[in-house]
N, C-alpha and C positions, 0 to 999 in steps of 0.2 A: 464506466468503460473498463473492460478487463485489462489488466496489465501483466498477466502471467508470462506471456511470451514476448513482451515488448522490449525493444532495445532503447532505453532512455538515452537521449543525447543531451546530457547536461554535464556540468563540470565533473560530477562523479564519474561519468563514463570516459572522460579523457584519460583515465588511468587504468582502464581495463587491460587484462592480460592480452586480449586479442590485438589491441592497438599496436603492440610491439612489432607484430609481423606485417603490418600494413605498410607497403612502400610509401615513403614520404613522411610517415608519422615520426615525429622527433628526429627526422633525417636519418632513420635507420639506426639510431643509437639505442642504448639500453633503456627500456622503459622503466619508469619509477615503480616502486613496490607499493605496499599498502600505505606507507607514510610518504607524502609528497616530497620529492627530492629533486635537486638539479643533477645534471650529468656530471661525471667526475671531472671532465675537462673544464667545465665552467665553475665547479666548486659550489659548495653550499652558500646560501646567503649569510652574511656576517652581521652580527650585532656590532653597532658602532662603538668606538672608544671615545671617551670624552672626559675632560676635567670639569668637575662641578663648578658652576658659576658662583660668584660671591653672592651673599644674601641680598645686597642692594641690586645687583644685576638681575637676580632671580625675581625680586619683587617688581622691578620695572618691566621685565619681559612679560610676566604673568598679567600685569595690568593691561598691556597691549593685547595679549592673547585673549583675555576675557572680553575685551572690547570687540575683537574680531568674532569671537564666538557668538555674542549677542546680536551683532549687526550683520555678519556675513560679509563685511567689507575689509579689504586689505589682504585677502587671501589669493590663492591661485596656484596651479601646478604648472611646471615648465613644459611648454609645448613649442619648441622651436621648429618652424616650418610646418606646423600642424601635427608634428609627430609626438606622441606621448613618450615622456622620458621616465616616468615612474608607472609601475603596474601594481594592482592589488597583489599582495604577497602570494595568494593562492594561484593567481594566473601568471605569475612571473616566469614559470618554466616554459611558457608558450610564447614569450615575447620573441619576435623575429623568427619563429619557427614555421616551417611549412606544415600545415595541418590538413590532412585528408579525411573527409567524412567517411567513416566506415559504414554509415547507414545509407550512403549514396555511392554509386547509382543503385536504385532499387528496381526490382522487376515487378510489374503490375499486370495482372491478367486483363486482357482486353475482350472485345466482343467475340473474337475468334476463339479465345481460350475456353469459354463456356461450351461452345459447340464441339470443340475437340476434347473436352473433358480434362483439360490441363490445369484447371483450377480446383481439382478435387482435393489436392493436398495444400490448399491455401492460395488465395488470390493475390497475396503480397509476400515478397521476400526481399531482404537485402541481398546484394550481389554475393556477399561473403557466405551467407547462409544457403543461398541457392546452389552455389558451387559445391559447398561442403556436403549438403544433403544429396546432391546428384552423384558425387563420387561415392558416398557411403552406400548408395542404392545398389551399385554393382561391385563394390570392393569394401565390404564391411570390416574385414579383418585388417589388422595392423600391417601385415607384410604385403598385402595386395596393392597393386598399382602404386608401388613405392615412388617411382620417378614422378608420376603425375601428382601425387600428394605432396612431394617435396617442392614442386614447382607450382602449386595451386595459387600461391600469392603472386607469382610472376604472371600467371594467367589473369588473375584479378586486376593487376596493374595494367595489363595490356587492354583489357576491356574498358577499364576506367579511362585510359588515355584516349580512347576512341569516341567517348561521349561527353567528356567534361567541358568541351569548348563552346557549347551552345545552350541557350535556353529553349530546349526542345525535348520531345520524347522520341526515342529511336526504336524502330522495330528490332526486337531482340535477336531473332534467329540469324540474320546476316552478320551482326556484330559478333555473336558467339562463333560463327563459322570462321570469320577472318581471324579472330584472336586465337582459335585453336590451330589454324594453319600457321600463323606466325610463331606460336610457341613451338610447334614441331620443327619449324625451320631454324629457329634460334638455337635449340638444344642440339639438333643434329646427332641424335643418339644412334650408334651403329650396332650391328650384330644382333644377337638374340634379344638383348635389352631393348634395342631400337624397335624390333618387331613387337615386343610386348608393349612398349610405350605407344606405338601406333595403334595397336588394338585397344588400349585403354582410352586413347583419344577418341577413337571411333565409338566406343561404348558411351563415353561422356556426351558425345554429340547426339547420340540417340536418346539419351536420358534427358538432356536439357530441353526445355519447352520450345516448341516450334512456333508458338504464338506469344502474345504479350509484348510489352514495351519496356524499355529501360529509361528511367527518368534520372538525370543527373541533378546535383544540387544547384539550385539557382533561385532567384526571386520568383520565378514562374513555376517552380516545381509543384507547389500545391495545386495550381490551376490545371496542370497536366494530369496529376493524380485524380483530381475531381472529374475531369473530362473522361478519363479512362473508366472510372467507376460508373459514370452515367451511361457510357456506351455499352459496357458489359451488362448492366442491369436492363437496359432497353432491349438488347438483343435477346436476352433470356425471357423477358416478359412479353415481348411482342410476337414471338414466333407462334405460340399456341393460339393467340387471338387471330393472327393471319390465317392459320389453318382452319379455325372455326368459321371465319368469314367466307373462305372459299367453299367449304362444305355447305354452309347455309345458303350461299348464293346459288349453288348448283341445285340444292333441294327446292328452293323457291322457284327457280327457273323450270324445274320439272313440274311443279304444281301448275304454273301458268301454261306449260306446254299441254298438260292434260286438259286444262280448261279450254284451250284453243281447239282441241280435238272435239269438244262438244258442240262447236259451231257447225251448222249444216253446210256452210261453205267449205268446211274441211273435207267433205265427202265428194267434192266435185272431181271430175277427171283431171282437170288442170292441177288442183292441189295435190292429188295423189301422184301425179306424174312428177311434180317438183320434189315431193318427199321421197318417192321411191324410184327415181330415174335410173338407179343402178339395175332395176329389174325390168327395164323397158322391153327387153327381148323375150321375157317370159310371161308378162302380164298384159292383159288388155284393160287399160284403165277406164275406158268407157263402160265396159261390161261390169267391172268391179264397182264402179260408182253406182251403177243401177241396182245392184243387189244389196248395197250397204243400207242399214236402217237410217231413216231421215233424222232421228233425234230421240229424245225421251229423257235424257239425264238432266238433273237440275244444274243450272249454271251458277257460277260464282257471282255474288252481288258486285255491282260496279264499284261500290265504296271499298270493298276488300281488294278488288283487283287493282284499284288505284293505289291503295296503301302498300301493297306488295311491290308495285312498280317504284314507288318512292323509296322503299327500303332498299331495293336493288341499286337504285341510283346512288344512295348514300354509301352503300358498301363499296360500290365501284370507285367512289371518291376517297376511300380511306387512305390511300397512299398520299394523296395531296393534303387531306384534312388532318390526318393523325400521324402518319409515318414520314412526313416530309422532312423533318429535321430532328436533331438530337437534343437541342436545348435552345431556348430563347434567352438571349443575354441583353440586359439593360445596363448601360454604363454611362458615366458622365462625360460630357464634352470637355475635352482638354484635361481630363483627369490624369494626374501624374502617375498614379499607382498602376494603371493598365495602359498607359499611352504607348508603350513599346511592344505590345502584344501583336503578333502577326496572326490575326484571326483567320484569314482565308487560308494561309499556309499551314498553320498548326492546328486549327480547329475548323475544318471545312464544314462540319455538320452543324455548326452553331450559327444561328441567325442573330446578328448584333444590331441593336438599336441604340442610338445616342439620345441622351436627354440633357437639357440644361441643368445647371446647379439648382438644387432645391426642388426639382421635378422628377427625381428618379423614382421615388415610391409611387407617385401618381402614374408615371409611365408604365411601371411594372404592373400595377393593378389593371391598367387598360389592356396591356399585352396579355395578361393572364385571362381576363374575361373574354377577350376576342378569341384567343387560341383554344382555351378550354371550352368555349362555346362550340367551336368547330368539332372538337373531340366529342362533345356531348351529342351532337347530331349522329356521329358514327355509332357511338355506344347505344343510343336510343334505338337506332335502326337495327343494331345487332340483337338487342333484347326483344324488340317487336318481331323481328324475323324468327327468332326462336319460338316465340308464342304462336306465330302464324303457322310455322312448320309443324307444330304439334297440335294445331287446332284448338289452342287455348286462349286465343285473343278474344277478349270480351270488350267491345267498344265502350259500353257504359261504365266499365271499371277501369280500363287501361288508357283510354284516350286522354282523360284529364291528367293522369299521372305523367304520360310522356309529353304532354303539352307544357309541363313545368319542369321537365327533366333538365338538370344542369350538373355542374361539377360536384355539388354537394350530394348528389345521388350516386356517385361512382362507388363501386366496390373496390377492394384492394387490388384485384387483378387489373381492373380498368385504369385505376390511378397509376399503377406501375408501368403501364404501357404509354403513358402521356409524357411528352417532352417537358422537362421542368423549366420553370421560369427562374433565371438567375439574375440577381441584382448585384453588380460588382461596384464597390465603392471603397473609398478610404474612410477609416473610422472617424477622423476629425470632421470630415464633411457631413457624415451622417449625423453626428452629434450637434454640429453647429447649424446646419441648414435643413435637415430632414427629420429631426427628432420627433416632432409632433406627427408627421406623416408616417414615420416608422412605427410609432406606437399605434396609430389607427390601423396600419396594415397588419400588425400582429393581432390586434383585437378582432379584426375581421375574419381571422382564421384562414385566410387564403394561404395555401401551402407554397408560398414564394420562398425561395432559398436565397438568403443574403450571404454574400462573401465580402466581409469587411476586413481590410488589412490595416495594420498599424505599422508605419515606418518609423525610422529614427526620429526622436522628438526634435522639433525645430522651434526656435523662438522667433520673435518678431524680426530679428535681424540675422536670421540664418542660424541661430543656435549658439551665438557666442556670449550672450548675456542672459541672465536669469530674471525673467519678469517677476515683479514683486508678488503678483497674485496667483502665480502658477504652481505654488506648492501647497495649495489648499486641498481639501478632499476632492478627489477626481470623480468625474462621472464615468462609471464603469459600464461600457456598452453591454458586456455580457450579463452583468447584474440587472440592468434595465430590461433586457429580454427575458430573464428569468422571472421578473416581477409579473409578466403577463401569463405565466404558468402553463401556457399551451405550446410554447415553442421548444423545439430541440435546440440546445445551445452547446457549442463546443468552442472552447478557447484553447489555442495551441500555437505551436511554432513549427516552421518548416524543418527544423532540425530533427523532428521525430516523425518521419514519414509513415511508419507503421500505425502510430496513433492517429495521424491524419486520415489515413486510408480507412481505418475502422470507423472513425467519426463520419466521414463522407458517406460510407455505405449506409449507416444508420440514419443520418440526416436526410439523405435524398430519398430513402425508401419510406420515411414516415409521412403520413397524410396530414401534415400540419406545417406551420411555418418553421423555418430553421435559420439559425444564425451560425455561420462559421467565422469566428473572429480570430484572425491570424496575425502573428508578428513576423515581419519580413525585414530584410536589410539588403540594400543594393551595394554592390562592391564599390561603386564610385562615391558612396557616402561614408565609407568605412575608414576609421583610423586604426582599427584592428580587423582581423579576419572576420568576415560576416558571421560565420557559424559560431565562432568563439563569442562574439558580441551577443548573438541570440541566446546562446547557452547561459551566458552570465545574466541575461535578463530573466530567464526562467529561474536560475539558481538564487538570484537576489530578490525574488518575489516581486520584481517589477512587472512581470507578465506571467503569473502562475497559470498552469494548465488545469482545465477542469471540463467536465461535461455535465449537462442536465438533460434528462430524458424523462418526460412525463409518462411515457408508456411503461416505465419500470414498475409502477405500482401506485396505489393511492397514498402510501406513506411518503411524506415529503423528503425525509432523509434518504430513502432508497433511490431517489432520482439523481443524487449527486455522486460524482466520482472525482477525487483529486489524487489518486494513487500514482499518476504519471509524474508527479512532482518529486524532486529529490528530497528524501527524508521528510515526508509529509506530516510526521507526528510532532515535529519541533518547529520553533519559530524561524530559526535560520539554519540552513545546512552547515554542519561542522566538518572540518578537515584538519588533518595533521600536516604540519610543515616542519621539515628538518632544517636546522640552522646551526651555525657555529658561533660560539661565544668568544669573548676576548682572549680566553685561555686556549683557544683552539679546540675546545670540547664540543661535541655535538649535543644539541638540545632539540627537543620536540615541542613545537607550539601547537596548541589546540585553537584553531581559528574558525570562527563562524563567518560565513559569506553573507554579508548584509546588503541591503539596497545601496548603502553608501559605497560598498566595494564595486558594485556595478556602475555607480555614478562616476567613478574615477575614469571610466572609459568614455564618458560623454563630456565634450568641451562645454556643453550647456551648464554643467554643474561645477566647472573647474574653480570658480571663485569661492566655492563653499569649503575648500580645503586649505590648510596651512601646515606645512611640514615643520614640526617642532624640533629644533636642534637637541641632541641628546643631553647636553649640559643643563637643559631646563626641564628634563623629565622629572616628574614628581608623583606622589600618590594621588594628587588631585586630577591627574590625567589618566582616565580609565577607559577600557575598551567600550566601544559603542554599544555592543549587545548587552553589556552589564549596565550601562548608563540607562538604556531604555527600560530596564526592569526596576529602577529606583523610584521611590516616591518623590513627590515634589519637594519635600523638605530635605531628602537625602541628596538630590541632584543639584541643589542650589549652588554648591561650591565646586562642582565637578565640571570637567571639560572632556567630552568623548573623543576617542581617536580610533583609527583603523591602521593596520600595518600595510606599508608599501615597500617595494624593493626598487631601487634606482638602477641606472645603467651599470654602476660599478658593483652591483650585487650587495649593496648595503641595505640593511633593514632600517626603515624609517617609520616614525609615528606621525600620522597626519591628523591634526585636529579637525573635527567636523563641525561646521558652523550650525547654529541653532536652527536656521531655516531648513537645512538638509536633515537635521535630526528629526524635525517635525515631519518631513516627508517620509523618513524611515518609519516613524510611528504610524503614519497614514497607510503606508504599504503593509505594515504589520497588522493594522486593524482590518484591512481588506482580506488579508490572509486568514485572520481569525474568523472572519465572516464565512469564508469558504470551508475552513476546518469544521466549524460548528455545524454547518449545513450537511457536511459529509459525515458527521457523527464523531469527529475527533475533538476532544476537550469540550464537549457540549456542556454548557452551563447547567441545563436541566438534568442531564445525565449525572454530572458531578454532584448536583444538589441531591438527587435521588440516591446516589451512592453514599453520600455523607449521611443522609437520614438513615439509610439501611445500616451503615457502619455504626451509627449511634444506637440504633435499636438493637443491633447485635451485641454491642458493648453492654448496654443496660441489661439485656437478657442474660448475657454471660455473667455479669456481676451478680445479678439476682440468683442465678443458678449456683454460682460459687458460694454466695451467702447461705443459700438453702443447704447445700452440701456441707458447708462448714458447721452450720447449726446441727445438722444430723450427725456429723462426725463427733462434735463435742458431746452431744447427747449420748451417742454410742460409747464414747470413751468414759463418760461419767457412769453410764450403766455398767460398763465392764469393770470400772474401778470399784463400784459398789458390790458387784457380784464377786470380784476378787477378794475384797475385804471380808465379805460374808463367808466365802469359801475358806479363807485363811482362818477366820475365827472358829469355823466349824472344825477344820482340820486340827487346829490347836487344841480345841476342847477334846477332840477324839484322842489325840496323843496324850494329853494330860490325864485322861481317864484310864489310859492303858499303861501309865508309868508306875514304877515302884517308888512310892513316896518315902520309903525308909523311916517312916514315922507311924507308929501305931498309937492311936488314941484309945485308951482304955474305956471300956463301956461305962457309961454313967459319968465319966470325968468330963469336965468342961473342955470344950474344944478350944485350943489356943489359936489365936489369929496368926496365920502363917502367910508370909509374903510369897508371891509367885517366884521371886528370885531365889528363895530358899529351897525350892523343889528341884532335885537333880535326879535324872534317871540313873539307875544302877548299871544298866546295860545301855550300850549305844543304840540309837534309833536307826533302823535300817529301812529306808523307804521301799526297797524292792520286796521286802517280806510282806505278805498279805495279812499275817497275824503276828502279834507280839509273842516273843518267846515265853514259854511257861515259867512262871515265877517259882523260885525254890521255896521250900517249906519255910514258913515264917518263923522267925526267932523272937523271943521276947524283946519287945521294943525297949531300947535304952532310954534313959532319962533325957529330957530335952536338952539339958546342959551338956551331956556327953555327946549327943548327936551334933550339936552346933560346933563343939570343939573338934569332932572328927571331920566334919565338912571343911572347916577352915584349914586343917592340916593337910588334907588329901583331896584336892579338887577333882580327881579322877581323870578319865580320858577326855580329849577334845570332843565337842559336840556342837551341833547347829540346830537352831529352832527352824527346822525345814519348812513348815507350812508358811512361815513369814518371809521366805526367800523371794527376792525380786529378780532373780536370774541375771544379775549384773555382770557375771563372769570374773569378778575381781579375785575370788578364791580359786576358781579354776585356773586363771592365769598364773596365780602364785605357785600352785603345785597340783598337777593333774593326778598325781598318785595318791595324795591325801584326800582331795575333794573331788567329788563327781556329782553329776546330775541324775535324778531319778526319772521315771517315765514322764512326770509332769514338769520336767526341766526345773526342778528345785533341788538345791545343793544339800548334800549330807556328807558326813565324814566317812569315807570308804575305808581308809587305812590310816589310823593316827601315827603309825610307825613308818609311813611311806615317804617321810622326808624329815627335814630339820624342824625342830620346834620353832625356830626363827620364822619359817615359812608360814606356820599356823598363826603366829603373832602378827606378822605382816598382813595376812588375810583378814584377821580380826580388825586391824586398824583401818583397812581400806573398805571394809563392809559398810555400805551406806546405811543399813538398818540395824547394825550392831547386834547381829544374832549369832555370831561365831564366838564360842567360848573355848579358849586354848587348853584348859585343863592342866594336867601335870606333864612335864617333859618325859618322853619315853626313852631318851638316851641321856643318862646322867653325865656322860663324858663330853657332851656337846660343848663346843667353844662358846665363850661368853654367855653361858647359860644363865648366870645370875642376872645379867642385864636383861635378857629376854623374859625371865620370870617376872622381873619387876615391871617390864612394859606390858606383860600379859595380865597383871593384876586387875586393871580397870575393867577387863572384859570377862572376868571369872564370875559369872552371874550366880 
């Protein structure tokens, strides 16, 4: 069920911005913000101050507390005079406050609305949204109708005051008229502003619907909404069938009239005179009868003539057989849930039949078969008449079909025109005395509509004691109906009328069984405001809302919808509560609203709570929501608690007994059942997601390993190529160098180390060719060459092809060292800086290919030290 435009009436909605402007809400005080807070005059709830107990006292108290926790005996919450003295912390701001339902009264389009076209923009509106949209229709700009807009809440309060006093549905138009007149009288605006205000009121009156009903909040509100939905649907679906019946009856009468004219007796003077007596002065009927032909046309078979007569008879009885009432209601004798309903006054179109306890489903089946049998006679006559009128009725083919025509043969238009059969009961009676019959009824697929209500839970003694066996797994009526797969199921509460209206529309229009399972609360049963109690039941997962519609598709999950629940993705709805600590500082508590929080409102569960004095608080006392998430081993030593606020505004921790903790777990289990069916936290989806995550992880790791191997191979290949290129470059340089050593022809070649070879001229990487060598001189003797080299190392130089581009020399002095086009270093200017920079670069070079040579500036400071440090690098 769609929730896009729904106004959820749960605890979440108690703190909406709109609530601040509703008269009566929080007694017109400032509404809380996003963090729940008390009003300034009441102050924030306080954390209690306490002196820690002695170790012996602590042990003794906790021994008793654990005994209470396991047995559920010895607890209780103070309820003097039946009045609750402590509230769940989240609900504490509403204790003793007047709360007005902003979802009520609601406007619902009725039978007249469809005819007037006033349901075109929606068949349901809350009063607040109806007034706001109506004013926006003729005054969309901010400055327009300013006085009316400023007093729109006053008008809403006036309308609300006129309808809140009774369990009834009020015709909307007269209420709107009176409220508008009273508003004009109360304000008494004079002058030009008064004229403008009067015109705005007149425009608003024209825009507001002239049809429909206003339904205030009450235990019977769902029944009034359901009745209005049925009336509207029947009015829309029956009108075209009525018109078709009238047209068909006239056509069949004409066929019979033509057939009668074929009778020779129709040509007699008496017959002509009776048919044309208006022409008595112009015609001689004796002479006219004499000249008319005596016959000759083929007459209709007697069987067909009789069949058409029977068709006309059934069509003439349609008002009695089909359109006689709006709904057939079956309810129990002495049933408390609907004992105070004024059926004749509030629902005059409903025919009510009483049945003894345990016989409701049987009675509903009998009523359904009888009344739908009558409707089948009418629709069979309608279809037969259409075939006869078109000359298409073939007795051999159609007679047997219509002999067995019943409700299973209805099409959608015919079913929509039938009055539904409603079975009204309380849920407990249906489960205890009608369960087997209820199951058979759903299995038969009769489209009977069940309206089952759940009231406040009552024990054997009126709800003051907790029966030992009542906290086991509950029989969920909605889940039992879902198990039959063919029924439309809606579980909801009266606090959400928009959701109810949508569910009623879909459930009554579907040609299958339907169960409307509703939570209601009577004011006389309430220890808290009824709507607050119902909201807490929805919030605490005591009565979660959901719908199941088999028409949504073949996929099971597509049939469920739980989006009307507060925070449907989590176990328990969470809220923030502002409080003040012992130092007077404001703190914010993150509080989940659990089933135990709801149970505080029920005297039925009172014995399951024990307020723990603050001097005995310890790490073994943990929040209930956390406790329910622990494993059996982890929860063994723990005691769960929830936060309460007493009459003095003091925060308290109330220990929750084991039986109630089990009940919370049971409610959570049912909530998980609904979540999974609706596709939230589905086990199979999570398993599939985990498998996919694992597959993606493995595929990613495999891809990373492949890329890593490819990268390593590429690096190794690049390293090999670089080494090969370096050796090739080195060989090329060495071949182009002046060795300063001439080996005489025929003389043995002396072994020479590569470190003894020095270029006479510096190597310049930018030059494409080496400089031309000067004319060779007679080579000196080897001993003289060695001595010369040792004495004069020459200019600084770099073995450029072996450069790794590490930037160490460039960082030392960019004037001396530079990169060539291949980003390999060479000595660009040996005089571009201090000899010390060259030596430092040689020391930092990772491959030791920088040779400092001879200092170019003899006057450089500390030159002797730098020459000494350069010696290891003079290759």
